[in-house]
N, C-alpha and C positions, 0 to 999 in steps of 0.2 A: 055760500056766496063766493068763496074763492074760486070755485070752478067756473062760475058765470063770468067773473071778472077776467080770468085767464082766457076764457073762450072769446069774450068780446074784444079784448086787446089784441090777442093773437089774430083773430079774424080781421080786425081793422088793418093790421100790418099786411095781411094777405090781400085784402081788398085794395090797398094802395098799390101793391105790386101788380095785381090784376088790371087795375085801371091804367097803370102805366103801359102795360102791354096792349090793352084794347084801344086806348085813345091816342096812342102815339105809334110811331114806326120802330120803337125800340124792340130789340130781340130779348128773349128771356135772359141771355147772358148779360146784356146791358142792365136790365132791371135788377138782376141779382147783384151786380156790382154796385148799383146805386143804393140798394138796401144795405149792403155791407158797409159802404162809405157813410151812409146815414147813421148806422149804429155806431160807427167809430166816432163820428162828429158829436153825436149825442153823448157818448161817454166822455169825450174830450172836454166838453163844456159842463159835465157833471149832471146831465139829465137822465142818463140811462139807468143808473143805479136806483134812483127813486121809482122809475118805471118798473124795474124788476121787483122792488119792494111792494109795489102796488099790485102788479099783475102776475107775479110768479112765473109759472111756465108759459103764460101768454106772451111774455117778453123774452124768455130764455130759449124757447124752441125755434122761433123764426130765424131766418138767416141774418137778421140785424144783430143778433147776439154774437155772431162771429166777429163782426167789426168791433163790438163792445169788448170781446175777449182779447182781440189784438191790441187795442189801445190800453185796456186795463193792465194787461201783462207788461206792455212796454213801459208804461208810466211807473208801475210798481218797481220794476227792475232798474229803471233809470234813476230812481231815488236811491237805490242801494248801490248800484255799480257805475253810475254815470252814463256816458254815451254808449258804451258797449252793452249796457243793460237794456237799451232799447231793442237791439237785435235779439239778444238772448231771451228777453221777456216775451217777445212775440212767439218764439218757437216753444218756449217752456209751457205756456198756457194752452196753446192750440195744437200741440204735437199729437195728442191722442186723436183728435178729430181729423186732422190731416192724414195721419197714418191709417185710420179706419177707412177714409174715403179712397185712398190709394189701394188698399188691400181689397175692399169690396168691389171697387171698379175693375180691378184685375180679375177677380173671381167671376164677376159678371161677364167679362169679355171671354173668359174660358168657357163658361156654361152656355152662353147665348151667342148667336151669330151677329156681330156688329155690322151696321150698315156703313157703306162707304169704303 
């Protein structure tokens, strides 16, 4: 049943993103930003962790979890180190994902011919 729950919740997050692109004039970049900010807001008000507990990978795989990770890391470090912890917490939690995106983006640009 966990797989079904993860599939349904992850699918609903993706449906929201697809509907935003289909029914509005928003670009994929705008929709991605909206989903990241939505994840950040949900974590800031304490609603994203219960969603993760309920849906597992259905809530951690979509882009909304990146916003969750940013806020979660910032709040955890802010409690320990004060204001400077906000900045260090953001990078501490998300550094692996950001590094992977940069490295794989660079490798893709080397292997394939970019447009533009």
